[in-house]
C-alpha positions, 0 to 999 in steps of 0.5 A, a space after each residue: 518484513 520492515 527491516 527488510 526494506 530499511 535495508 534495501 533502501 537506507 539512505 530515500 526509503 522507498 516513497 511515502 505510501 509505497 509501504 504497502 506496494 513491495 511489503 509483500 516481497 520482504 514479509 512471510 507470506 506462508 499463511 496466505 493461501 488461494 483461500 484467503 489472498 484477498 488479505 493485505 497488510 497496509 502497515 507494521 505496528 510501528 510508526 518509528 520503523 513505518 517512515 524509516 522504511 517510508 523516507 530514509 535515514 535522510 528523511 528521518 533526520 528531518 522528522 526527528 529535527 522536527 520533533 526535537 525543535 517542537 520539544 525544546 520549545 515546550 521545554 523552555 516554556 515549561 521552564 518559563 517562571 512567568 506563565 501561569 498556572 492554568 499554563 503550566 498546566 496545558 504545557 505538562 499535559 502536550 508535553 505528557 501526550 507527546 510521550 504518549 504519542 510516541 509510546 504509540 508509535 511503537 507498537 501501533 499506528 497513530 499515524 495512520 489514525 485520524 484522533 491522533 493526528 487531530 492531537 499531534 498537529 493540533 499539540 504542535 501547532 498550539 506550542 508554535 504559536 504560543 512561542 510566536 506570540 512570546 518572541 516575535 508575536 508583530 513580526 508574524 502576525 499579519 504573515 500568519 493568517 495569510 500562510 495559513 489560507 494558503 496551506 488550506 487551501 492547497 490541501 482543499 484542493 487534494 483533498 477534494 482531488 482524493 474524495 472525488 478519485 475514491 468515489 470512483 475507486 470503490 465505484 471500481 470496486 462493485 463494478 468489478 465484483 458484478 462482472 459489469 466491464 463497460 461501468 468498471 473501465 468508465 469508473 477506473 478512467 474518472 477515478 485516475 483523472 482526478 490524480 491518484 492511481 490506486 484506490 484505499 486499499 492499494 489496489 492500482 485502478 489500471 488493475 480495475 482498466 484491465 480487467 474490465 478490457 480483458 473482459 470487453 476481449 480487447 486483450 491487448 490493451 489489457 495486457 498494457 493495463 496489466 503493465 502499468 499495474 504491475 509498474 504501480 504495485 509489483 507483487 498485487 496479486 490480481 494483477 499479477 495472477 490475471 496479467 499470467 492469465 492474459 499471457 497464457 491466453 496470447 500464447 506468451 508462454 515464456 512470459 506467463 511462465 516467468 510471471 508464475 515464477 515470481 507469483 510461486 516466490 511471494 507468494 508459496 501457498 497458492 496453488 492457483 497460477 500455477 495450475 492456470 499454467 499447467 493448464 496452458 502447457 496442456 494447450 499447447 500438449 506441451 505435457 511435461 511442463 505441465 507434469 513438472 509444475 502439476 508435481 511440484 503441488 502433489 508432492 507437496 501436499 500438506 503445504 498447499 490447500 486439498 482443494 489445489 491438491 485435489 485439482 493438480 491430482 486431476 490434472 495429472 491424471 489427463 497428462 498421463 493419458 
């Protein structure tokens, strides 16, 4: 899927953090059924492809340039003859560590993990400060603490917002699982106020707000929130399914059918949306439209899970009565 993303977005990529949101469009989702649809692929097992798909070739030029710059500083430090043996061993350790992280990045995702990130950025910082101390210490020694203090201040503010939003989004998930719509909406609104519109799993906060409004009976507000959720994560199965159901309840069957077609294309083995759409057609007396959907399931019995096929058979009996 990363290769497909890169082919369609070679220059600028799809933006940092967006891989998991658009991945379903490019992935082979035939392993996903109505029984295991909650499985979410968060990232590829290759950090270089991950970065290339998100920042594009232009962004990767800066990333590679950053790495090469620090490697050059490290190699220069290794070549200096005036360093003690202890310092040379330390520089050698840094070089071996960078090589190890690079190899791991080709087969895994250390970029996502805390410990490899601490190693990487500590090594990069050590290389940079060693170079500064040996070449232009006097020039930077007064400015560096101020710059670091400013960076840490900004990072601390964003980390606080991220932490608070994550706490309330976790509460929203709990309220959603326990059918508590008022609490769900309140927690979601607070999570959104901390400038984060996705939870850690990549679920849009607007999705939870749409669920809450739907359960509270405000279908127009729910429709708006589901639309906003799909603008952020256009292939989120929960947002797609609930938006389709809402459109069916509002009698907007043409729009609902379009959403069902998207689900059918991206998640071909998930039959629940088709069964729900068939029920809406039956409710409106459009038996031929319902029959067409149901036959697609019953004529491909081995492709769908047995429970979905049984449900389709029962609905077909109702159509033919």
